[in-house]
ChimeraX commands (.cxc) that place a marker at each C-alpha (Angstrom):
marker #1 position 11.50,6.71,-10.75 radius 0.5
marker #1 position 11.16,3.76,-8.57 radius 0.5
marker #1 position 8.89,1.99,-10.66 radius 0.5
marker #1 position 11.86,1.95,-13.27 radius 0.5
marker #1 position 14.36,0.22,-10.92 radius 0.5
marker #1 position 13.66,-3.58,-12.52 radius 0.5
marker #1 position 14.53,-1.92,-15.89 radius 0.5
marker #1 position 17.51,-0.11,-14.67 radius 0.5
marker #1 position 19.47,-1.86,-11.80 radius 0.5
marker #1 position 22.13,0.90,-11.91 radius 0.5
marker #1 position 19.30,3.33,-10.90 radius 0.5
marker #1 position 18.28,1.09,-7.82 radius 0.5
marker #1 position 22.01,1.06,-6.93 radius 0.5
marker #1 position 22.66,4.78,-7.07 radius 0.5
marker #1 position 19.46,5.47,-4.94 radius 0.5
marker #1 position 20.16,2.52,-2.39 radius 0.5
marker #1 position 21.76,5.11,-0.01 radius 0.5
marker #1 position 18.79,7.25,-0.12 radius 0.5
marker #1 position 16.33,4.50,0.76 radius 0.5
marker #1 position 18.84,3.36,3.54 radius 0.5
marker #1 position 18.22,6.40,5.30 radius 0.5
marker #1 position 14.38,6.23,5.12 radius 0.5
marker #1 position 14.67,2.69,6.49 radius 0.5
marker #1 position 16.78,4.27,9.42 radius 0.5
marker #1 position 14.35,7.00,10.09 radius 0.5
marker #1 position 11.51,4.47,10.30 radius 0.5
marker #1 position 13.71,2.28,12.63 radius 0.5
marker #1 position 14.32,5.00,14.74 radius 0.5
marker #1 position 10.69,6.09,15.11 radius 0.5
marker #1 position 9.95,2.43,15.96 radius 0.5
marker #1 position 12.16,2.15,18.71 radius 0.5
marker #1 position 9.89,3.29,21.51 radius 0.5
marker #1 position 7.00,1.01,20.60 radius 0.5
marker #1 position 8.50,-2.37,21.82 radius 0.5
marker #1 position 6.06,-4.45,19.77 radius 0.5
marker #1 position 7.06,-7.75,18.60 radius 0.5
marker #1 position 6.26,-10.14,15.83 radius 0.5
marker #1 position 3.08,-9.45,13.32 radius 0.5
marker #1 position 2.56,-6.39,15.69 radius 0.5
marker #1 position 6.24,-4.85,14.80 radius 0.5
marker #1 position 5.76,-5.59,10.98 radius 0.5
marker #1 position 2.55,-3.82,11.17 radius 0.5
marker #1 position 4.08,-0.89,13.23 radius 0.5
marker #1 position 6.77,-0.64,10.82 radius 0.5
marker #1 position 4.89,-0.63,7.71 radius 0.5
marker #1 position 2.50,2.26,9.28 radius 0.5
marker #1 position 5.54,4.40,9.86 radius 0.5
marker #1 position 7.34,3.80,6.38 radius 0.5
marker #1 position 3.75,4.55,4.67 radius 0.5
marker #1 position 3.78,7.91,6.94 radius 0.5
marker #1 position 7.21,8.96,6.14 radius 0.5
marker #1 position 6.70,8.43,2.35 radius 0.5
marker #1 position 6.11,11.37,0.09 radius 0.5
marker #1 position 3.39,9.94,-2.04 radius 0.5
marker #1 position 1.37,9.37,1.15 radius 0.5
marker #1 position 1.65,13.25,1.98 radius 0.5
marker #1 position 1.00,14.27,-1.47 radius 0.5
marker #1 position -2.19,11.94,-1.68 radius 0.5
marker #1 position -3.58,13.55,1.41 radius 0.5
marker #1 position -2.33,17.04,1.12 radius 0.5
marker #1 position -2.69,17.54,-2.56 radius 0.5
marker #1 position -5.18,15.05,-4.00 radius 0.5
marker #1 position -7.28,14.49,-0.85 radius 0.5
marker #1 position -7.37,18.31,0.33 radius 0.5
marker #1 position -6.29,17.96,3.58 radius 0.5
marker #1 position -4.70,20.35,5.46 radius 0.5
marker #1 position -1.18,19.48,7.18 radius 0.5
marker #1 position -2.37,19.39,10.57 radius 0.5
marker #1 position -5.61,16.96,9.77 radius 0.5
marker #1 position -2.61,14.83,7.55 radius 0.5
marker #1 position -0.55,14.60,10.53 radius 0.5
marker #1 position -3.15,13.48,13.05 radius 0.5
marker #1 position -4.45,10.85,10.46 radius 0.5
marker #1 position -1.04,9.46,9.99 radius 0.5
marker #1 position -0.22,9.43,13.80 radius 0.5
marker #1 position -3.86,7.68,14.48 radius 0.5
marker #1 position -2.55,5.50,11.66 radius 0.5
marker #1 position 0.42,4.63,13.74 radius 0.5
marker #1 position -0.80,4.34,16.68 radius 0.5
marker #1 position -3.61,1.77,15.66 radius 0.5
marker #1 position -0.89,-0.45,14.00 radius 0.5
marker link #1:1,2 radius 0.2
marker link #1:2,3 radius 0.2
marker link #1:3,4 radius 0.2
marker link #1:4,5 radius 0.2
marker link #1:5,6 radius 0.2
marker link #1:6,7 radius 0.2
marker link #1:7,8 radius 0.2
marker link #1:8,9 radius 0.2
marker link #1:9,10 radius 0.2
marker link #1:10,11 radius 0.2
marker link #1:11,12 radius 0.2
marker link #1:12,13 radius 0.2
marker link #1:13,14 radius 0.2
marker link #1:14,15 radius 0.2
marker link #1:15,16 radius 0.2
marker link #1:16,17 radius 0.2
marker link #1:17,18 radius 0.2
marker link #1:18,19 radius 0.2
marker link #1:19,20 radius 0.2
marker link #1:20,21 radius 0.2
marker link #1:21,22 radius 0.2
marker link #1:22,23 radius 0.2
marker link #1:23,24 radius 0.2
marker link #1:24,25 radius 0.2
marker link #1:25,26 radius 0.2
marker link #1:26,27 radius 0.2
marker link #1:27,28 radius 0.2
marker link #1:28,29 radius 0.2
marker link #1:29,30 radius 0.2
marker link #1:30,31 radius 0.2
marker link #1:31,32 radius 0.2
marker link #1:32,33 radius 0.2
marker link #1:33,34 radius 0.2
marker link #1:34,35 radius 0.2
marker link #1:35,36 radius 0.2
marker link #1:36,37 radius 0.2
marker link #1:37,38 radius 0.2
marker link #1:38,39 radius 0.2
marker link #1:39,40 radius 0.2
marker link #1:40,41 radius 0.2
marker link #1:41,42 radius 0.2
marker link #1:42,43 radius 0.2
marker link #1:43,44 radius 0.2
marker link #1:44,45 radius 0.2
marker link #1:45,46 radius 0.2
marker link #1:46,47 radius 0.2
marker link #1:47,48 radius 0.2
marker link #1:48,49 radius 0.2
marker link #1:49,50 radius 0.2
marker link #1:50,51 radius 0.2
marker link #1:51,52 radius 0.2
marker link #1:52,53 radius 0.2
marker link #1:53,54 radius 0.2
marker link #1:54,55 radius 0.2
marker link #1:55,56 radius 0.2
marker link #1:56,57 radius 0.2
marker link #1:57,58 radius 0.2
marker link #1:58,59 radius 0.2
marker link #1:59,60 radius 0.2
marker link #1:60,61 radius 0.2
marker link #1:61,62 radius 0.2
marker link #1:62,63 radius 0.2
marker link #1:63,64 radius 0.2
marker link #1:64,65 radius 0.2
marker link #1:65,66 radius 0.2
marker link #1:66,67 radius 0.2
marker link #1:67,68 radius 0.2
marker link #1:68,69 radius 0.2
marker link #1:69,70 radius 0.2
marker link #1:70,71 radius 0.2
marker link #1:71,72 radius 0.2
marker link #1:72,73 radius 0.2
marker link #1:73,74 radius 0.2
marker link #1:74,75 radius 0.2
marker link #1:75,76 radius 0.2
marker link #1:76,77 radius 0.2
marker link #1:77,78 radius 0.2
marker link #1:78,79 radius 0.2
marker link #1:79,80 radius 0.2
marker link #1:80,81 radius 0.2
view
C-alpha cells in the first residue's frame, strides 16, 4: 500500500494519523537512551525498523525465527545503534 502513496496522495493523507502513531511509539521508546546527533538518528532508525511489521514478517515468516529469537535480534539491533 505504501508504495502507492506517490501515485495516490489521498491514500497517504488518509493514513497519516496511523503513521503518526508509529512515529510517536518510536519516540517514546527512544526517550530513555539519551543519545544525540548521529547516534540518535541511528537509534531512531533501529527502533522504527524493529517496529515495522515488514521486519517482523521477514524474520519470523521468511527467515523462520521464533518470536523470542526475533525479539532478541531486534533488541540487539537497537542496543547496537
